[in-house]
PAPA-777759 format. One record per residue: z, y, x of N, C-alpha, C in turn. Coordinates in steps of 0.001 Angstrom, whole numbers, padded with zeros to 6 digits, always signed. Layout:
BEGIN
ZYXZYXZYX;...
***
This chain:
BEGIN
+004357+007652-033077+004110+007426-034473+003743+005746-034671;+003983+005701-036174+003618+004296-036291+002140+003990-036361;+001727+002930-035618+000240+002640-035708-000468+003181-034566;+000123+003969-033796-000491+004840-032641-000268+004404-031285;-000015+003040-031320+000278+002480-029781-001143+002509-029118;-000796+002673-027872-002061+002990-026850-002567+004313-026895;-002475+005316-027867-002973+006464-027758-001988+007371-026737;-002672+008288-025948-002018+009117-025185-002032+010493-025722;-000995+011083-025840-001007+012646-026503-000498+013539-025139;-000816+014560-025165-000566+015569-024369-000392+016966-024967;+000504+017541-024433+000563+019031-025086-000455+020137-024284;-001162+020630-025362-002109+021413-024628-001754+022953-024600;-000637+023367-025124-000305+024648-025001+000575+024966-023967;+000576+026127-023361+001281+026622-022180+001981+027770-022501;+003064+027799-021552+004031+029009-021784+003545+030081-021045;+003304+031271-021783+002506+032421-021036+003630+033325-020583;+003146+033917-019561+004145+034865-018899+005144+034148-017979;+006237+035042-017639+007251+034310-016678+008427+034283-017648;+008623+033205-018211+009942+032839-019009+011390+033186-018407;+011268+032974-016865+012593+033394-016402+012968+034935-016424;+011679+035841-016585+012103+037176-016702+012702+037530-018064;+012496+036919-019234+012978+037023-020326+014686+036821-020235;+015076+036198-019252+016530+036088-019291+017268+037382-018456;+016352+038199-017934+016988+039338-017624+016015+040598-018150;+016689+041111-019253+015728+042082-019915+015920+043387-019040;+014950+044330-019171+015065+045652-018473+015597+046745-019355;+015536+046472-020711+016052+047591-021565+014685+048414-022129;+015331+049405-023112+014096+050125-023516+013956+051276-022681;+012807+051903-022531+012404+052922-021699+012619+054181-022471;+013192+055122-021851+013398+056523-022487+013325+057517-021264;+012446+058691-021566+012430+059643-020399+013201+060741-020768;+014204+061294-019796+015152+062005-020148+015070+063275-018870;+014577+064410-019272+014266+065334-017999+013479+064808-017069;+012499+064173-017635+011263+063530-016640+011685+062554-015920;+012818+061859-016117+013144+060589-015579+013307+059424-016397;+012616+058486-015982+012514+057496-017016+013544+056611-016861;+014317+056263-017565+015549+055439-017964+015429+054173-018716;+016325+053185-018494+015945+051833-019176+017314+051626-019987;+017652+051946-020957+018767+051681-021671+018822+050410-022424;+020027+049532-022005+020003+048069-022379+021508+048145-023124;+021725+047754-024331+022895+047466-025316+023529+046352-024738;+024608+046331-023527+025050+045287-022992+026263+044900-023490;+026945+043859-023426+028264+043652-023835+029217+044553-023007;+028928+045205-022161+030060+046090-021330+029813+047280-022110;+028532+047658-022647+028354+049014-023303+029203+048783-024663;+028981+047680-025303+029574+047328-026719+031120+047519-026625;+031595+046839-025366+033345+046965-025322+033443+048238-025176;+032818+049158-024162+033257+050512-023978+033197+051403-025134;+032223+051315-025899+032311+052157-027240+033290+051736-028211;+033666+050391-028308+034472+050056-029286+035840+050471-028644;+036170+050466-027609+037453+050812-026991+037723+052160-026959;+036660+053070-026834+036656+054547-026726+036925+055167-028370;+036223+054418-029299+036641+054796-030728+037699+053998-031245;+038176+053079-030706+039066+052156-031290+038805+051706-032836;+037342+051271-032504+037066+050755-033851+035947+049706-033639;+035619+048841-034677+034373+047738-034373+033206+048619-034159;+032091+047903-033667+030928+048369-033283+030129+048834-034832;+030341+048069-035798+029718+048383-037112+030316+050039-037602;+031526+050262-037287+032102+051541-037822+031597+052470-036933;+031410+052415-035550+030799+053369-034775+029234+053684-035100;+028559+052601-035739+027393+052711-036179+027124+053611-037401;+028111+053233-038284+028348+054082-039447+028651+055565-039069;+029408+055816-037913+029685+057249-037549+028483+057991-037117;+027566+057178-036514+026174+057835-036171+025381+058183-037406;+025590+057843-038537+024994+058123-039884+025927+059187-040595;+026938+059455-040066+027815+060681-040888+027844+061895-040235;+027145+062883-041075+026993+064168-040210+028305+064856-039665;+029280+064429-039917+030610+065086-039182+030778+064378-037997;+030611+063092-037866+030845+062318-036630+029570+061999-035835;+028435+062159-036390+027439+061616-035413+027048+062420-034228;+027125+063467-034068+027026+064320-032860+027969+063704-031780;+029246+063629-031913+030193+063014-030728+029804+061412-030573;+029525+060898-031558+029331+059431-031592+028134+059250-030901;+027013+059922-031011+025788+059725-030194+025857+060338-028763;+026704+061382-028410+026896+061714-027237+027501+060730-026399;+028737+060141-027054+029354+058939-026236+028541+057690-025984;+027821+057359-027028+026933+056256-026863+026182+056366-025908;+025158+057579-025868+024353+057599-024929+024864+057756-023449;+025923+058280-023346+026787+058539-021950+027141+057027-021599;+027635+056189-022397+027847+054834-022195+026573+054012-021634;+025434+054088-022404+024291+053618-022168+023717+054053-020760;+023979+055241-020306+023365+055876-019237+024271+055457-018036;+025705+055360-018362+026525+054706-017081+026497+053316-016822;+026043+052464-017991+025794+051052-017735+024447+051157-016817;+023377+051775-017197+022051+051791-016423+022466+051961-014893;+023481+052991-014638+023645+053354-013254+024306+052141-012634;+025296+051447-013245+025966+050317-012879+025019+049061-012555;+024021+048908-013339+023252+047744-013301+022040+048099-012060;+021936+049465-011655+020955+049609-010595+021778+049531-009287;+022978+049550-009350+023811+049576-007855+023679+048026-007446;
***
């Protein structure tokens, strides 16, 4: 800054936690039949769902709110999330 010659400034704030772990998210915890799963909406899941329904993800999300299509859309979306979790654990 102008007129601040000779002053030493230092940052007193610190990064808390482990910032590198933020680069590898673990997903949202969900217990199904007593087994804890960690569902993560990855690009692979997004691509799989869009390919299955042959529609953009926005249309699939709208299908989840439609009474006629919500059941099948939810089943497939959950299956895709669980399959992705299994692939990530291998």
